[in-house]
N, C-alpha and C positions, 0 to 999 in steps of 0.2 A: 974811530963812529963809522968810518966808510964801509970799514972791512965786518963790523957788528949790522950795518943794513943788508951786506950783502948776503951774511949768515941767516940773519932774520928773513930775509926774501926767499933764501933758499928752502929753509923750514918751511915756510908757508905754501909754497910750490909742492912740495914732497906731499905735506898732509892734506894739500888740493886732491892730489894725486892718487892717493890710499884711499880719501873717502870718495871719489870717483869711482875706483876700482872696487871697493865696497858696493858702493850703489850700483852698479853692471851686475857685481856677482849676484846682488839679491835679486835683480830682474831678470838672470837666466835661469836662478835654481828654481826648477819647477817645485810648484805647491805639493806636499805631499803628508796622506794622512788624515786621522780625524783628529780636532780638538774638540773636547766636552766642555758644554758651559750649562750651568746649574742655575736654576732659577729660584730665587728663594730658598734657599737649601737648610732652612732651620727645621731641627727636629727629622730631618728625613738622612742625613750623609750614610748613616749604614745601613738602608734599603736601598737606596740610590748606588751605593758603592755595589750591592750584591750585585745590582744589574750591570754595571759598569764592567765586573770580573770576567763578564760572558765577552766581552768583545776580545778578539785576536792580541794581542802587546804589539806584535809588529805593525799593527793597523794604528797605534796611536800615536800622535804627532807631539812634539815639544811643545809648539805651541801655536795659538791661534794664528801668528803672523807667517808662521811655515807650512799651515797645515792647507790641505786641499777641500776638506768638508769639516763642517761645525755642526755636531749633536748637543742639540738645546732640551734638555728635560726641565718641564714646568709641571711642577707639583699642583694640583688642581683642587686636590680638596685633600686634609690632612685630620683624622682624628686620633687622638690617642687615651686608650681605655686601659685602666688598671684593673687587673683580675686577681682581687685579693682572696677571694677564697680557695685559691691553692693549697694543699696543706705543706709543701715544701716552702711557700713564698709568696710573695706578689711575683705577677708577671706585667710585663706592659705589651699588648696589641698595638700594632700602628697599623692603620688604614690611610693606604697614600692612593689616590686616582692621580695620575698625570698624563701631559700628553709629550711626546718626543719628537722632533721635527730635525730633518736632515738638509742642510743646506749646500749647495756646489759654491765654494767662497770664490771659485774664477769666474762664474757667471750669473752667480746671484739667486740662481733657479733652486727651487724646495723640490728633492728628488725624493723625500719620502716625509709622511706623516702618520703618527698612530697614536692612538688614547689606549692607557691601559688602565683597567680599574680594579681597583682592588688587591693591592701587595700584600695583605694578609686575608686570611677567611675570617667570615663572620662570627662573631659569638669569643669568648674567652678558650683558646684550647688549653688544656691541661697539662702543659709541657714546659718544662723550664729549659732553654736553650743556653748556650756557654756562654759566659760573659757578663759584663755589668756595665751598664743594668740589662735587667733581662728582659729582653723585647723578642717579639715575635713576628716573621715577616713572611708571606706566602711563597712558596716555591714555584706552584705553577704559573705564576705572571714573569719570573724569573727566566725560565724556559720559553717562555711568550716571546720576552722583549730580545732574549739571545737569537731566535731565529729569525726575530723580524729584522734586526740590527744585518745580520748576515745576510739575508734575502735582499735587504737594500742595498748593500754596498757591492753586493756579488753582481747585481744588474747594473751597476756603475759604472763599476768594468775600467777604471781610470783612476790614476795617482793611488793605487794600492797595490802592495805586493802580494804573490799569490801565498797563501797560508791553507794548511792543512785544519780545518777546523772541526771537530767533533761535535755535532749535535746528537744529545740524546733522543732515545725515543721514552716519555717519561709513562710510567704506568701509576696512575693515579688512584691509590689505596682506597680512598677516605680516610685514613686512621691518622695519628700523630705520629709514633713511633714505630720503626719498622726494626723487629730484632734481627730478621736472619731472610737472607734470601739466596738461593742456592738452584744451581741447574740442574735439570736432567740430563742424564747420560750422554742422549743424542746433542743436546744443548737447543732442543726446540721449543722445550717448558722452559716457566722460574716457576720456583713454590717460594711464599713470602710467609711470613708470621709476623702481624700489624696489630697495634693496640690504640684505642682512644684515648686511656687515660694511663699516666704512672702510677701506679699504687700496687698492693699487692697481690690484686690479684692477676697481673702479668698480661700477655697476650690474651685477645681472646678469637682473632680470625685469621686463618689459614686459605690464601689465593693460590692459584696456580694460574700462570699466565701462556698467553704464544707469544714467545720473543720475537716473532715478525712483524705481527700486530698490532701488538698491546693489547689483544681485547680477553678479557676475563674467562676462564675455562671452567673453573670452580671454585666454589668457597664451602670451606668450615667453619661454621660459628661456634663458638665456647658457649654452651648452657650459663645463662645468669648466675647460678648457683655454682660454677665450675665445673670443671677444672680450666686454669687458665693456661694458653700455647705458648710456649717459648721458643721453641726451634721446629725446623723440620729438613729432611732432606730426604732424597730418593735412593730407592735399593739401586743396586749395579744395573740391573734389567731393565730400570726406570719403568716396573711395575706397580712397584708399593711406595709408599712416601710414609715414613715415621718422623710423628710428631711428638715432643717432649712436653710435659706437663709442668705446671704449678698449683700443688696442691698439698693435702696435710700427709700425705705416701707420694711423693712424685714419680711417674712412671712415665711410659710412651705408651702411644699408640699408633695402631698399624693400620692404614686406609689404602683403598684401593685405589690408584695414581689416576684411573680416567672415570672412575663412577663418583669416588669418596666413599663408597660404603664401608663399614671398619670390616677388618680382618682379623684383628688381635690386638690384646691388651697384654703387656708382659706382666709376669706372675709376682709382684712385688715393685720395690721402689726405694725412692731416698726418703730417708725418715729424719725431720730437724727437729721434732717436738713443738711444731708450729707449721705454718705454710713453708712449703719448702719448693725448690724448684730443682729442673733437669735443665742445666745451662747451656748443654750441647750436645745432641745427639747426632749419629751417625750409623751407617752400615761398614761391614769389613769390607775389603775389596773384594770379596767370591762372595759376598751375599750372606753368610752362613750364620752371622753373629751381628748382633747392635750392641752397639758401645754408648753407653752416658755418663754424662759427670756432672755431678749434683752438689748440692747445699748442706750435704752431709759430710761432707770431708772425704768422701768416694766418688772414683770412677766405677762403672759396673759392666760387665761384660754380660749379655745375654743372647739365650740361643732364637734365633731369626724366624725360627717356623715354631715352636712350641712356648716362646717366652718364658721359657727357663731360664732363670740366671745362672751362670756357670763360674764365676767368681767374682770377687772385687779387687781394687787397686786402691789399698787404705791408705789415706794419707794422715794419718790422725796425728796431733801433736800436743803438748799441752795448751796449746791457743787454737779453741776451733775457728776453721774456717771453711771456705768454698772452692771446690774443684770445677773452676768455670771452663776451662778447656779439655778436651780427650779427643784424640784423632790415630787412625790407625796411617802407620806409614803404607807407603804406594802398595809394598810387595805384602804387605798385612804381617810381618814378622815382629814387628814391636808396634806399642802405643806411647803417643808422645802426653805427657799432662801437664796443665799449668793450674797453681793453687796459689789461693793467699789467704792470711787470716785475718783476725780482727784486728790486729796492728799491722795491718798493711805488708806483711813481709811474704814476697814471692818467693814459691818454690817451681822450678823445673822439673820433670822427671819422664826417665824413658823407662821403660815396661818390655817382658818379654809376653808377646800376645797369645802364647798358646799356655803358659804355666802363672802368668800374673806375677813371675818374679821380677823386683828392680834390677835394672840394668846399668843406670845412670843416674846423677842427682845432679844438678847446678847449683853452685852456693845460694844458700839463701840470702836476701837481701832486702832490708826492710824500704820502704815506700815504694814499692813496686806492685804494683796491683795486678799487672799482667793482661791486659787487654786482649791481647793475640797471640798463638801458637799454633805455627804451620809449617809441616814439612814440604821441603822442595819435592817436585815431580819426581826427582831418581832418588829419594830418601835417604842422600848422602848429608844434606843439612837441614835445619830446622830455623824458621825466624821466631824472634818476638820483641815486643817493647823492651824497652830497658829499664834499668834503676835509675837512668838520667831520661833524656829525650831521645828520640829516635828508633832506627832498626838497627835490632843485633843479630847477624847471621852466628851461627853455630856449627861446630862440626857433629853429627850425629852420634857419632862413634864412641867418641874421646870426650865431648863436652867441650873443646876448644872454641874461644870468640873467634872467628875468621873475618869480620867484618863489622863496621858500625858505623851508620851514615844516619843523618839528617838530624835537625834541630827540635824536631818540633814534638808534640806530643801524640802519637798516633794510637787511634782506637781502632783498626782494621787493619789488615794487609792480605795480600795472595799472591800468588805465584801464577804467571803464565806458565800452561803447558809445557811449553820447552826448557823451561826454566831461566832465560836469559832477565826475563821482568819481572820484578815485585811493584803489584799498586798498594797504596797505603791511602787511609783516610784520615783525618786530623778532626780536631773537634770544632772549626770555623766552615767545613763542608766542603774542604778541599781535596781533590783526590788527586796524588801524584804518582806518575809512572818512573819507576828507578831501573837504571842499570843495575842489575844484581851483581855482577862482577865489580864494577868500576864505582859504584856508589854515588852515580851523579843520576842528575832530575832530567829525562829526555820528554818529558809532556808532563802539563797540568790541567787539571781540568776544573772549571770552576764552577758549578751550577748549584750545587746543594746550598742551603740554608741553614746547616745544623749540623752536629756532630754525625759524621759518617762512621755507624757502628758495623758494618759489615760487607764485605767486597765477594764477589766468585768470579772465576771466569768461565766460560763454559770451555766443555773439553777440545774444543780442536780451536780457541784460542783466538775465535773472532769478536765475540761480545764478553766487556767486564756489566757487572752488574753491580752499583751501587746505593746504599739505602741509609738510613737513622734515622736522625730527631726531624723528620719533616715529612710531609703527606706523599712522598712520592718516591719511587723505585725509579732510577733510571739504567736503561742500556745503551751502552756505549758501542759503537761497531769500531774495532782495533783492528780492522782487517790489514790495514796500512799500517805496519808497528813503525814506532821509531827504531835508525839502527841500535844494536847494543853488541857488547862484548862477546864473544863466543865463549861458552864455557873452558 
């Protein structure tokens, strides 16, 4: 018994020593990071999570016990409205006013407090965001919230690691969906095509923006009777903008990039037996030709000065479909097209840009609607989404699959001008920056509140434009690029 008492005493002493060491460690371990507390989170989880996604992950603490700062979000007003009139189905609009407060847990001092009104625009927007239930939250307040958190915590400057946070410049289009956003050749301007309503009339407004200031410089409004506008891009010299249309004979219109005055209309177009769309439109690298992709199973090449059709790239098959993408290679020698039919069988082809002869075709795959197809800057590879999730990289000469990465369904992609990076946009609103060679994520940009359907880098690689199913176009300063593998 005596031995047992000695052993028990020894164990108690060791246990007390361990507790003492743990307590001392807890006292000496500095608090760091931000803990988040949501008061009365009923019906607001998704909206508030959108806000929290703008906080750098490195700033988030594991728990309130170890955090230096506490961010409390208190919803002050919540209103849920069903918008049943939308043809595609019901949509839920959620209006949330909230108060955000940041407290220093070491001093008990409140270092920041801000109210945010209306996380959803008034009225019922005619848009269906991805997900179920269908809900809509406004992005402008997401951007405002992210800026406020970053400014507040940077001013505190204690208990947080140094992070490289990219805060985008928001361009408020005033519309629901932005179909395209493309930089001018000098990177100083951006042209966007947006619409208020998702319907057969497609887009209705082309806007030109100053990239440095966010100022709207030019607006081309489609008349109520049509045509709708679907896509827009600059000529290589930056003096003209070509705009694709959606109408009975889908064509393209050329405008003066500075004044907005009409310059030319193509002599003909895509005919679908009803409303038809030019899904994508662009100039050849030398500016002599215009390329359109249409809903009539063709891509077409046009003389950029006369508007005359030069030849067609015919994708006709037993099942009708849409040529959703068509782009010239950087050297202008080939054309890349992506097409899917009514059974969602996707096909990618490469064509000779002078003769229109087919050079290469990737195997057709079912359940592959093909949301993007883009050449690399050197033209040696191209990227598409795949029959499964992720990004596929292909050899442009042989059609061999070179790489596959990612497990999301991406809706847009863009190469950085040096070819080292690929930006992708997904249905949840996240933009990922990938190492093109290694297939690993280098950076995540989480500000959008709906599908990201268009991405474009400026020619010098400094800026990245992203847009989609919300009423904002974001301009990201990417001048401080993450490290990527050399090609």
